[in-house]
Backbone as JSON, one array per atom type, in Angstrom:
{
  "sequence": "MKKKMEILITNDDSYTAKGIKLLAKLCSTIGNVTVVAPKMPQSGMSAALSMGKALFLEKEQETEAENGNRIEVFSFTGTPADCVKIAMNTIFSRENKPDLLFSGINHGSNASTAAVYSGTLGAAAEAAIYEIPAIALSINTHNPDADMSCVEAYFHTIVNNYLANPPQKGIYLNINFPNTPAENISGIRFAHQGAGMWIDEFENYTTPTGTPFYWICGKFEDKAEDTEGDHTLLREGYITIVPHKIDSTSYVEKNRLEKLWKF",
  "N": [[19.3, 16.19, 22.3], [16.6, 15.87, 19.64], [15.46, 12.83, 18.82], [15.76, 11.53, 15.16], [13.02, 11.31, 13.14], [12.59, 7.75, 11.73], [11.81, 6.16, 8.9], [10.46, 3.96, 7.23], [10.31, 2.58, 3.76], [8.63, 0.7, 1.39], [7.27, -0.76, -1.45], [4.75, -2.12, -4.36], [5.79, -1.73, -7.24], [8.21, -1.41, -7.95], [11.55, -0.41, -7.08], [12.37, 1.4, -8.92], [9.9, 3.17, -9.54], [7.82, 6.25, -9.96], [6.14, 6.62, -8.36], [7.25, 5.86, -5.93], [9.68, 7.17, -5.81], [8.96, 9.78, -5.51], [7.44, 9.45, -2.81], [9.41, 8.99, -1.11], [11.27, 11.1, -1.14], [9.44, 12.96, 0.03], [8.58, 12.03, 2.09], [11.41, 12.45, 3.33], [11.4, 15.23, 4.25], [10.72, 15.41, 6.83], [12.22, 13.11, 8.43], [14.59, 10.27, 8.5], [15.07, 8.36, 5.89], [14.98, 5.12, 4.67], [14.44, 2.84, 2.02], [13.19, 0.07, 1.04], [12.34, -1.74, -1.38], [10.54, -4.23, -4.1], [12.63, -5.66, -6.87], [11.77, -5.67, -8.81], [8.37, -5.57, -10.53], [5.93, -6.49, -8.14], [3.07, -6.5, -8.43], [-0.43, -7.1, -7.26], [0.2, -9.08, -5.16], [-0.52, -9.64, -2.67], [-0.35, -10.22, 0.48], [1.46, -12.17, -0.16], [4.54, -14.22, 0.17], [8.06, -15.26, -0.21], [8.6, -18.08, -1.05], [11.41, -21.04, -0.51], [13.2, -20.28, -2.01], [16.4, -18.36, -3.6], [16.84, -15.13, -2.43], [17.86, -11.88, -3.2], [19.67, -9.05, -1.68], [20.22, -5.33, -2.12], [21.68, -2.68, -1.89], [21.34, 0.33, -3.78], [20.92, 3.01, -3.69], [22.33, 6.06, -2.05], [21.23, 8.71, -0.28], [21.56, 12.33, 0.68], [19.24, 14.5, 1.79], [18.27, 18.04, 1.63], [17.88, 18.89, 3.91], [19.47, 17.85, 5.35], [18.94, 15.2, 5.98], [19.3, 11.57, 5.84], [18.31, 9.51, 2.95], [18.36, 6.26, 2.03], [18.49, 3.6, -0.49], [17.38, 0.32, -1.31], [17.32, -2.21, -3.02], [15.1, -5.39, -3.6], [14.95, -8.96, -4.32], [12.65, -10.17, -3.63], [8.72, -10.16, -2.6], [6.41, -7.35, -1.84], [5.63, -7.8, 1.12], [7.97, -9.89, 1.95], [9.92, -7.4, 1.97], [9.64, -5.79, 3.76], [9.83, -7.62, 5.83], [12.54, -8.36, 5.24], [13.96, -6.11, 5.91], [13.18, -5.63, 8.63], [15.03, -7.61, 9.55], [17.53, -7.13, 8.85], [17.99, -4.58, 9.0], [16.42, -2.81, 10.51], [15.22, -3.64, 13.46], [13.47, -5.87, 16.18], [13.27, -4.49, 18.43], [14.73, -2.04, 17.5], [12.69, -0.54, 16.16], [11.46, 1.04, 12.86], [10.06, 4.28, 13.03], [7.85, 4.71, 11.41], [5.73, 3.07, 8.46], [5.79, 3.35, 4.93], [3.79, 2.63, 2.38], [3.84, 2.32, -1.35], [4.02, 5.41, -3.15], [1.28, 3.71, -4.83], [0.7, 2.86, -8.37], [-1.96, 2.98, -9.66], [-5.3, 2.48, -8.38], [-6.25, 0.96, -5.14], [-8.67, 0.49, -3.85], [-11.75, -0.45, -2.6], [-12.5, -3.97, -3.5], [-9.93, -4.28, -4.56], [-8.25, -3.85, -2.68], [-7.73, -6.11, -1.46], [-6.35, -7.99, -2.97], [-3.76, -6.67, -3.05], [-0.6, -5.64, -3.5], [0.55, -3.52, -2.26], [-0.88, -2.82, -0.01], [-0.58, -5.45, 1.38], [2.14, -5.23, 1.87], [1.77, -3.05, 3.78], [0.45, -4.38, 5.78], [1.67, -6.47, 6.83], [3.47, -4.72, 8.12], [1.79, -3.61, 10.33], [1.82, -5.93, 11.41], [4.17, -5.97, 12.76], [4.1, -4.02, 14.7], [4.39, -1.62, 13.59], [3.91, 1.45, 13.12], [1.56, 1.98, 10.12], [1.1, 3.09, 6.57], [-0.78, 2.91, 3.31], [-0.58, 4.06, 0.06], [-2.15, 5.28, -2.93], [-2.77, 6.01, -5.81], [-5.0, 6.69, -8.45], [-4.74, 5.71, -11.05], [-2.7, 3.8, -13.73], [-0.82, 5.06, -14.87], [3.08, 5.35, -15.64], [3.83, 7.83, -15.39], [2.35, 9.44, -13.87], [0.12, 12.33, -12.88], [1.02, 13.71, -9.62], [0.69, 15.56, -7.78], [-1.72, 16.09, -6.5], [-1.3, 14.46, -4.33], [1.44, 15.35, -3.3], [0.12, 18.03, -2.46], [-1.28, 16.99, -0.38], [-0.28, 15.58, 1.35], [1.36, 15.97, 3.91], [-0.86, 17.25, 5.3], [-2.49, 14.86, 6.05], [-0.54, 13.15, 7.06], [0.53, 14.62, 9.35], [-1.75, 14.89, 10.73], [-2.18, 12.11, 11.42], [0.07, 11.6, 12.81], [-0.72, 13.18, 14.88], [-2.9, 11.98, 16.1], [-2.86, 8.92, 16.25], [-3.6, 5.78, 14.77], [-4.89, 2.48, 16.15], [-3.13, -0.29, 17.56], [-2.14, -2.6, 15.55], [-3.81, -1.84, 13.36], [-4.04, -0.34, 10.28], [-3.9, 1.93, 7.37], [-5.6, 2.4, 4.7], [-4.99, 4.89, 1.97], [-6.23, 6.39, -0.73], [-6.19, 8.35, -3.6], [-7.59, 10.67, -5.89], [-7.26, 10.48, -9.81], [-6.74, 13.2, -10.54], [-5.66, 16.92, -10.68], [-4.39, 18.75, -7.69], [-5.8, 20.98, -6.93], [-8.6, 20.24, -7.85], [-9.72, 18.72, -6.25], [-12.05, 17.1, -4.59], [-11.85, 16.62, -1.32], [-11.44, 15.35, 1.82], [-12.24, 12.1, 2.67], [-13.2, 9.83, 5.29], [-13.86, 6.14, 4.86], [-15.78, 3.29, 4.14], [-14.6, -0.15, 3.1], [-14.97, -0.19, -0.5], [-17.99, -2.1, -2.0], [-17.87, -4.81, -4.57], [-16.83, -6.4, -7.23], [-14.45, -8.58, -9.4], [-15.03, -9.37, -12.89], [-15.46, -11.31, -15.93], [-12.88, -12.71, -15.92], [-11.04, -13.6, -17.17], [-9.15, -14.05, -20.71], [-9.4, -15.99, -23.27], [-6.9, -18.04, -24.99], [-4.74, -19.22, -27.77], [-1.64, -21.41, -28.21], [0.85, -21.23, -30.55], [1.46, -23.95, -31.46], [-1.52, -25.06, -30.27], [-2.15, -25.05, -27.98], [-4.33, -24.4, -25.61], [-4.37, -21.43, -23.44], [-4.56, -18.84, -21.06], [-5.1, -15.85, -19.84], [-5.29, -13.32, -17.57], [-7.67, -10.55, -16.71], [-10.25, -9.03, -16.74], [-13.04, -6.93, -15.99], [-14.21, -4.23, -13.72], [-17.07, -4.55, -11.52], [-19.53, -2.66, -10.1], [-21.35, -2.38, -7.12], [-24.16, -1.15, -7.17], [-25.56, 0.25, -5.1], [-23.99, 0.68, -3.01], [-22.77, 3.77, -1.83], [-21.44, 4.85, -0.32], [-19.19, 4.08, -0.47], [-15.25, 3.08, -0.69], [-14.23, 3.16, -3.12], [-16.6, 4.52, -4.96], [-16.96, 6.97, -3.57], [-13.93, 7.74, -4.7], [-13.88, 8.1, -6.76], [-15.77, 10.45, -7.02], [-14.09, 12.4, -6.85], [-12.66, 12.42, -4.33], [-10.13, 12.07, -1.43], [-9.8, 8.87, -0.32], [-10.04, 7.32, 2.88], [-9.69, 4.28, 4.37], [-9.62, 2.52, 7.4], [-7.71, -0.29, 7.99], [-7.51, -3.57, 9.49], [-5.74, -5.75, 11.13], [-6.65, -8.08, 12.72], [-8.8, -10.26, 11.28], [-11.13, -11.11, 12.37], [-14.61, -11.74, 12.43], [-16.39, -10.63, 15.16], [-19.09, -10.66, 15.7], [-20.71, -12.25, 14.2], [-19.32, -14.62, 15.24], [-20.11, -14.74, 17.79], [-22.88, -15.12, 17.36], [-22.88, -17.23, 15.61], [-22.0, -19.12, 18.04], [-24.01, -19.67, 19.38], [-25.96, -21.05, 17.59], [-24.85, -23.1, 16.56], [-24.57, -26.71, 17.06], [-22.52, -28.77, 19.15]],
  "CA": [[18.35, 16.29, 20.9], [15.45, 15.02, 19.24], [15.74, 11.95, 17.95], [15.06, 12.1, 14.3], [12.08, 9.83, 12.68], [12.95, 6.76, 10.83], [10.67, 6.13, 7.84], [10.68, 2.68, 6.26], [8.81, 2.85, 2.54], [8.19, 0.14, 0.43], [5.72, -0.5, -2.81], [4.71, -3.39, -5.44], [5.55, -1.54, -8.47], [9.41, -1.51, -7.8], [12.05, 0.68, -6.49], [12.25, 2.57, -9.6], [8.87, 3.57, -9.93], [8.05, 7.18, -9.94], [5.29, 6.93, -6.92], [7.94, 5.38, -5.16], [10.42, 8.08, -5.67], [8.07, 11.19, -4.78], [7.57, 9.03, -1.54], [10.81, 9.3, -0.18], [11.21, 13.11, -1.13], [8.22, 13.44, 0.64], [9.34, 11.56, 3.54], [12.43, 13.09, 3.47], [11.0, 16.19, 5.05], [9.81, 14.83, 8.41], [13.05, 12.13, 9.02], [15.55, 9.73, 7.66], [14.02, 7.47, 4.86], [15.35, 3.77, 4.23], [13.52, 2.09, 1.06], [13.44, -1.54, 0.61], [11.4, -2.05, -2.31], [11.24, -4.69, -4.82], [13.23, -5.56, -7.82], [10.67, -5.98, -10.19], [7.28, -5.09, -9.91], [5.45, -7.4, -7.84], [1.72, -6.16, -8.25], [-1.29, -8.55, -7.2], [1.11, -10.1, -4.52], [-0.85, -9.17, -1.6], [0.97, -10.4, 1.14], [2.81, -13.34, -0.28], [6.21, -14.49, 0.95], [8.8, -15.82, -1.65], [9.24, -19.43, -0.01], [11.84, -21.97, -1.4], [14.25, -19.84, -2.95], [17.24, -17.28, -2.77], [16.06, -13.93, -2.17], [18.91, -10.7, -2.97], [19.27, -7.5, -1.23], [21.39, -5.06, -2.98], [21.81, -1.13, -1.92], [21.11, 1.12, -4.55], [21.8, 4.14, -3.5], [22.48, 6.64, -0.86], [21.98, 10.5, -1.0], [21.26, 13.58, 1.7], [18.15, 15.7, 1.5], [18.57, 19.48, 1.7], [17.66, 19.43, 5.24], [20.48, 16.92, 6.01], [18.25, 13.81, 6.24], [19.5, 10.43, 4.81], [17.77, 8.54, 1.95], [18.79, 4.58, 1.54], [17.61, 3.0, -1.34], [17.74, -0.79, -1.32], [16.47, -3.15, -3.86], [14.67, -7.03, -2.87], [14.19, -9.9, -5.23], [10.98, -10.72, -3.09], [7.31, -9.27, -2.56], [6.35, -6.6, -0.92], [5.63, -8.25, 2.38], [9.09, -9.95, 1.92], [10.34, -6.5, 1.85], [9.28, -5.46, 5.55], [10.38, -8.84, 6.77], [14.27, -8.21, 5.17], [14.24, -4.96, 6.4], [13.18, -6.12, 9.92], [15.72, -8.34, 9.79], [18.71, -6.55, 8.43], [18.27, -2.58, 8.84], [16.31, -2.66, 11.63], [14.85, -5.06, 14.21], [12.13, -5.72, 16.84], [14.14, -3.42, 19.54], [14.74, -0.89, 17.31], [11.67, -0.54, 14.64], [10.98, 2.14, 12.04], [8.48, 5.06, 13.21], [6.39, 4.72, 10.32], [5.89, 2.6, 7.08], [4.88, 3.83, 3.77], [3.81, 1.44, 1.09], [3.49, 3.38, -2.31], [2.8, 5.44, -3.77], [1.02, 2.81, -5.9], [0.28, 3.35, -9.52], [-3.49, 2.31, -9.54], [-6.15, 2.11, -7.19], [-6.16, 0.07, -4.07], [-9.8, 0.63, -3.67], [-12.86, -1.52, -2.86], [-11.94, -5.32, -3.46], [-8.24, -3.9, -4.81], [-7.08, -3.76, -1.55], [-7.63, -7.87, -0.83], [-5.07, -8.65, -3.67], [-2.81, -5.46, -3.1], [0.73, -5.76, -2.74], [0.76, -2.17, -1.96], [-1.99, -3.37, 1.24], [-0.21, -6.59, 2.01], [3.35, -4.61, 2.74], [1.34, -2.25, 5.24], [-0.47, -5.35, 6.93], [2.95, -6.89, 7.12], [4.24, -3.7, 8.79], [1.08, -3.77, 11.05], [2.57, -7.51, 12.13], [5.57, -5.45, 13.76], [3.59, -3.49, 15.06], [5.05, -0.5, 12.86], [2.52, 2.2, 12.03], [1.96, 1.86, 8.49], [-0.14, 3.73, 5.61], [-0.25, 2.75, 2.03], [-1.15, 5.18, -0.46], [-2.05, 4.96, -4.26], [-3.28, 6.87, -6.98], [-6.07, 6.08, -9.54], [-4.14, 5.76, -12.31], [-1.83, 3.48, -13.86], [0.42, 5.88, -15.98], [3.87, 5.52, -15.04], [4.57, 9.28, -15.62], [1.38, 9.88, -13.52], [0.19, 13.45, -11.87], [1.08, 13.39, -8.21], [0.3, 16.98, -7.75], [-2.63, 15.72, -5.23], [-0.38, 13.49, -2.99], [2.05, 16.19, -2.73], [-0.39, 18.8, -1.92], [-2.41, 17.17, 0.83], [0.67, 14.67, 2.42], [1.76, 16.73, 5.25], [-1.94, 17.57, 6.08], [-2.97, 13.88, 6.58], [0.75, 12.86, 8.05], [0.47, 15.94, 10.75], [-3.15, 14.47, 11.34], [-1.76, 10.62, 11.55], [0.74, 11.55, 13.95], [-1.38, 13.72, 16.16], [-4.42, 11.08, 16.63], [-2.53, 7.66, 15.18], [-4.5, 4.46, 14.83], [-4.82, 1.67, 17.53], [-2.17, -1.13, 17.27], [-3.11, -3.46, 14.4], [-4.54, -0.96, 12.4], [-2.89, 0.28, 8.85], [-4.36, 2.45, 6.62], [-5.22, 2.47, 2.91], [-5.25, 5.96, 1.35], [-6.68, 6.39, -2.34], [-5.96, 9.95, -4.54], [-8.1, 10.35, -7.16], [-6.46, 10.96, -10.9], [-6.94, 14.94, -10.67], [-5.21, 17.92, -9.92], [-4.52, 19.31, -6.59], [-7.17, 21.83, -7.07], [-9.86, 19.7, -8.11], [-9.88, 17.71, -5.18], [-13.84, 17.37, -3.3], [-11.9, 16.51, 0.12], [-10.92, 14.0, 2.29], [-13.24, 11.12, 3.61], [-12.99, 8.42, 5.82], [-15.16, 5.5, 4.24], [-15.51, 1.92, 4.05], [-13.78, -0.83, 1.72], [-16.18, -0.67, -0.96], [-18.19, -3.21, -2.26], [-17.96, -4.85, -6.04], [-16.01, -7.76, -7.73], [-14.09, -8.25, -10.76], [-16.27, -10.57, -13.74], [-15.28, -11.73, -17.09], [-11.58, -12.52, -15.24], [-9.97, -14.31, -18.21], [-9.14, -14.19, -22.11], [-8.55, -17.14, -24.08], [-5.88, -17.65, -26.22], [-4.1, -20.84, -28.09], [-0.22, -20.74, -28.48], [1.01, -21.65, -32.02], [1.26, -25.17, -30.96], [-2.56, -25.31, -30.68], [-2.21, -25.61, -26.44], [-4.77, -23.2, -25.13], [-4.06, -20.62, -22.34], [-5.36, -18.03, -20.5], [-4.79, -14.45, -19.81], [-6.32, -12.71, -16.65], [-8.17, -9.15, -17.31], [-11.48, -8.64, -16.4], [-13.6, -5.69, -15.44], [-15.09, -4.22, -12.27], [-18.46, -4.77, -11.41], [-19.83, -2.16, -9.09], [-22.44, -2.49, -6.27], [-24.62, 0.57, -7.32], [-26.15, 0.39, -3.92], [-22.9, 1.25, -2.12], [-23.06, 5.28, -2.46], [-20.22, 5.5, 0.56], [-17.65, 2.72, -0.39], [-14.22, 4.18, -0.64], [-14.27, 3.54, -4.68], [-17.41, 5.51, -5.03], [-15.95, 8.53, -3.26], [-13.2, 8.32, -5.37], [-14.34, 8.62, -8.32], [-16.33, 11.8, -7.19], [-12.6, 13.42, -6.68], [-12.15, 12.62, -2.77], [-8.95, 11.46, -1.44], [-10.27, 8.0, 0.53], [-9.19, 6.93, 3.89], [-10.13, 3.31, 5.08], [-8.61, 1.84, 8.39], [-7.89, -1.51, 7.73], [-6.8, -4.4, 10.8], [-4.7, -7.2, 11.16], [-7.1, -9.25, 12.82], [-10.23, -9.85, 10.53], [-12.38, -12.09, 12.73], [-15.77, -10.98, 12.77], [-17.0, -11.2, 16.52], [-20.53, -10.61, 15.61], [-20.97, -13.64, 13.47], [-18.64, -15.57, 15.91], [-21.26, -14.81, 18.63], [-24.15, -15.39, 16.74], [-22.66, -18.9, 15.26], [-21.63, -20.15, 18.89], [-25.5, -19.81, 20.07], [-26.46, -21.74, 17.12], [-24.26, -24.34, 16.46], [-24.53, -27.73, 18.07], [-21.66, -29.81, 19.42]],
  "C": [[17.64, 15.58, 20.67], [15.9, 14.06, 18.78], [15.18, 11.86, 16.39], [14.01, 10.74, 13.74], [12.87, 9.02, 11.7], [11.8, 6.06, 9.84], [11.2, 5.11, 6.91], [9.36, 2.72, 5.04], [9.27, 1.24, 1.55], [7.01, 0.39, -0.55], [5.62, -1.62, -3.6], [4.88, -2.94, -6.74], [7.04, -1.12, -8.82], [10.0, -0.52, -7.06], [12.25, 1.87, -7.44], [11.25, 3.53, -10.21], [8.78, 5.16, -9.29], [7.12, 7.43, -8.39], [6.32, 6.91, -5.96], [9.19, 6.61, -4.46], [9.78, 9.67, -4.88], [8.42, 10.8, -3.06], [8.26, 9.33, -0.49], [11.14, 10.54, -0.42], [10.38, 13.72, 0.13], [8.63, 13.13, 2.2], [10.32, 12.08, 4.22], [12.8, 14.16, 4.55], [10.73, 15.95, 6.37], [11.18, 13.85, 9.23], [13.98, 11.3, 8.04], [14.75, 8.55, 6.91], [14.84, 6.33, 4.52], [13.9, 3.1, 2.85], [14.14, 1.17, 0.64], [12.07, -1.87, -0.37], [11.8, -3.5, -3.4], [11.74, -4.68, -6.0], [12.91, -5.18, -8.89], [9.81, -5.86, -9.71], [6.71, -5.98, -9.86], [3.74, -7.11, -7.4], [0.87, -7.42, -7.76], [-0.77, -9.45, -6.05], [0.31, -10.08, -3.24], [-0.04, -9.28, -0.28], [1.84, -11.89, 0.95], [3.85, -13.81, -0.07], [6.83, -15.43, -0.31], [9.27, -17.13, -0.47], [10.0, -20.42, -0.8], [13.05, -21.76, -2.16], [14.86, -18.05, -2.49], [16.8, -16.1, -3.2], [17.66, -13.02, -2.63], [18.55, -9.39, -2.54], [20.3, -6.8, -1.63], [21.09, -3.22, -2.64], [21.97, -0.58, -3.68], [21.51, 2.25, -4.72], [21.64, 4.67, -2.04], [22.72, 8.16, -1.32], [21.51, 11.14, 0.45], [20.41, 14.55, 1.06], [18.74, 16.96, 1.89], [18.54, 19.55, 3.32], [18.42, 18.65, 6.22], [20.08, 15.17, 6.28], [18.59, 12.57, 5.23], [18.35, 9.28, 4.05], [18.74, 7.48, 1.49], [18.29, 4.05, 0.92], [18.01, 1.52, -1.61], [16.41, -1.44, -2.08], [16.4, -4.69, -3.39], [14.15, -7.98, -3.87], [12.81, -10.45, -4.5], [9.75, -9.86, -3.19], [7.26, -8.52, -1.75], [6.5, -6.7, 0.53], [7.03, -8.84, 2.72], [10.11, -8.64, 2.13], [10.43, -5.76, 3.26], [10.05, -6.36, 6.09], [12.03, -8.55, 6.2], [14.53, -7.01, 5.69], [14.21, -4.77, 8.09], [14.17, -6.94, 10.13], [17.69, -8.2, 9.49], [18.95, -5.32, 8.54], [18.14, -2.51, 9.89], [15.84, -3.72, 12.45], [13.61, -5.08, 15.73], [11.91, -4.34, 18.04], [14.0, -2.14, 18.75], [14.14, -0.98, 15.61], [11.51, 0.96, 14.32], [9.91, 3.0, 13.08], [7.16, 4.84, 12.77], [6.9, 3.64, 9.38], [4.89, 3.21, 6.17], [4.98, 3.01, 2.68], [3.27, 2.56, -0.05], [4.46, 4.27, -2.56], [2.36, 4.78, -5.1], [0.33, 3.27, -7.21], [-1.05, 2.28, -9.88], [-3.93, 2.37, -8.23], [-6.28, 0.91, -6.23], [-7.75, -0.05, -3.38], [-10.75, -0.39, -3.41], [-11.69, -2.97, -2.64], [-10.5, -5.67, -3.72], [-7.72, -4.46, -4.17], [-6.81, -5.61, -1.14], [-6.56, -8.38, -1.78], [-3.93, -7.53, -4.01], [-1.55, -5.77, -2.46], [1.02, -5.04, -2.01], [-0.11, -2.54, -0.25], [-1.13, -4.33, 2.4], [1.28, -5.9, 2.63], [2.94, -3.9, 4.1], [0.89, -3.3, 6.26], [1.03, -6.08, 7.23], [3.65, -6.06, 8.28], [3.48, -3.75, 10.42], [1.46, -5.21, 12.07], [3.3, -7.22, 13.27], [5.36, -4.55, 14.36], [4.3, -1.96, 15.05], [3.64, 0.05, 12.59], [2.44, 2.01, 10.6], [0.61, 2.38, 7.86], [0.21, 3.26, 4.15], [-1.19, 3.56, 1.3], [-0.9, 4.75, -1.91], [-3.02, 5.88, -4.63], [-3.82, 6.55, -8.03], [-5.98, 6.53, -10.55], [-3.05, 4.91, -12.36], [-0.5, 3.88, -14.99], [1.42, 5.89, -15.17], [4.28, 6.76, -14.47], [2.9, 10.2, -14.62], [1.26, 11.64, -12.72], [-0.16, 13.83, -10.42], [1.01, 14.23, -7.36], [-0.65, 16.83, -6.03], [-2.19, 15.12, -4.21], [0.57, 14.71, -2.61], [1.17, 17.61, -1.71], [-1.3, 18.55, -0.43], [-1.43, 16.09, 2.17], [0.8, 14.66, 3.94], [0.45, 16.66, 5.98], [-2.13, 16.27, 6.61], [-1.71, 13.12, 7.21], [0.79, 13.44, 9.46], [-1.13, 15.09, 11.17], [-2.56, 12.99, 12.11], [-0.87, 10.84, 13.09], [-0.15, 12.3, 15.24], [-2.81, 12.84, 17.26], [-4.14, 9.55, 15.86], [-3.56, 6.57, 15.67], [-4.16, 3.62, 16.32], [-3.69, 0.57, 17.04], [-2.73, -2.25, 16.51], [-3.71, -2.97, 13.34], [-3.79, -0.26, 11.39], [-4.37, 0.75, 7.66], [-4.41, 2.41, 5.13], [-6.04, 3.83, 2.4], [-5.35, 6.05, 0.05], [-6.6, 7.95, -2.62], [-7.03, 9.86, -5.77], [-7.11, 11.01, -8.27], [-6.61, 12.43, -11.04], [-5.73, 15.85, -9.91], [-5.43, 18.36, -8.48], [-5.8, 19.8, -6.62], [-8.55, 21.64, -7.36], [-10.41, 18.8, -7.41], [-10.88, 18.1, -4.25], [-12.92, 17.48, -1.86], [-11.06, 15.36, 0.49], [-11.75, 13.29, 3.35], [-12.68, 9.98, 4.01], [-14.02, 7.43, 5.13], [-14.85, 3.87, 4.38], [-14.8, 1.15, 2.8], [-15.32, -1.08, 1.23], [-16.65, -1.8, -1.59], [-18.04, -3.64, -4.01], [-16.97, -6.12, -6.25], [-15.68, -7.24, -9.17], [-14.79, -9.45, -11.54], [-15.07, -10.46, -14.73], [-13.31, -11.64, -17.0], [-10.6, -12.88, -16.26], [-10.17, -14.21, -19.51], [-8.72, -15.34, -22.5], [-7.87, -17.36, -24.87], [-5.3, -19.53, -26.65], [-2.65, -20.22, -28.57], [-0.13, -21.51, -30.15], [1.37, -23.33, -32.46], [0.05, -25.72, -31.18], [-2.76, -25.58, -28.97], [-2.96, -23.93, -26.05], [-3.93, -22.81, -23.61], [-5.06, -19.75, -22.06], [-4.53, -16.63, -19.7], [-5.58, -13.7, -18.6], [-6.35, -11.56, -16.93], [-9.08, -8.97, -16.36], [-12.0, -7.06, -16.39], [-14.31, -5.61, -14.28], [-16.73, -3.98, -12.31], [-18.76, -4.23, -10.27], [-21.28, -2.43, -8.36], [-23.36, -1.13, -6.24], [-24.81, 0.99, -5.93], [-25.16, 1.34, -2.98], [-22.11, 2.22, -2.68], [-21.74, 5.88, -1.38], [-19.08, 4.44, 0.54], [-16.5, 3.82, -0.86], [-14.0, 4.35, -2.19], [-15.4, 4.58, -5.35], [-17.06, 6.78, -5.22], [-14.65, 8.94, -4.03], [-13.15, 8.9, -6.37], [-15.45, 10.0, -8.14], [-15.17, 12.77, -6.45], [-12.15, 13.38, -5.05], [-10.85, 11.54, -3.01], [-10.0, 10.67, -0.24], [-9.26, 7.75, 1.85], [-10.19, 5.66, 4.76], [-9.23, 2.64, 5.79], [-8.85, 0.25, 8.15], [-7.12, -2.72, 9.2], [-6.26, -5.76, 10.07], [-5.93, -8.4, 11.81], [-8.71, -9.02, 12.59], [-11.44, -10.48, 10.89], [-13.46, -11.14, 12.94], [-16.66, -11.44, 13.91], [-18.32, -11.14, 16.49], [-21.1, -12.07, 15.11], [-20.43, -14.71, 14.14], [-19.45, -15.68, 17.01], [-22.36, -15.64, 18.33], [-24.16, -17.27, 16.4], [-22.63, -20.01, 16.68], [-22.81, -20.3, 19.83], [-25.88, -20.98, 18.94], [-26.12, -23.13, 16.75], [-24.57, -25.38, 17.48], [-23.29, -28.56, 18.25], [-21.83, -30.93, 20.27]]
}
């Protein structure tokens, strides 16, 4: 008998978010699903770990999909990367790894430099360290009740391609969906991480007692010349796929500087 695929799911929006519930449902069509996700929202955590404090894992739910596949849901009081670690240390192991990890579906784009800060991508990177094939999924809206029909329409196409032609070890995929109904999708494009940065990142306030404080906010400044970046293609209605890697070494620059620096 063919072994069922084992799928681990996490996110940074918490285990109660609409995106992760839909992802668990979609994944249950192809295998058993284990959700280990933050108890509370953990956006912007990148690959941060919760050091020096007690962390609590709680089983929230266990159900069975119509096809008989298992869906188990756990909450964890740590970050998205913590969720991957606790799953690999209590539910799975290095000898018995999940076949796939999905992180998402994140409410909000993780295109361009948002990928640097993203807890969704941080969890996928953590999975890649464990040599677990990993895919991060995001949709370009923060609406907690977002229309995710585009994800439903293209999910199996993407997964079937992934399974037929998987990336190399150490590579994880950052996939962003536009905030548009499925019938309006322009297509699917591989892209590079778009160029841009956040500016005017803090608003200044004062407490009633006169102490100044800051509230992080900001707006995104696009690099107009980057017409093939994922954020640009996302705005044009494309589903974008960017392969990221754990080894962030610039080998070209390493070789160049080795020839120039004198020791």
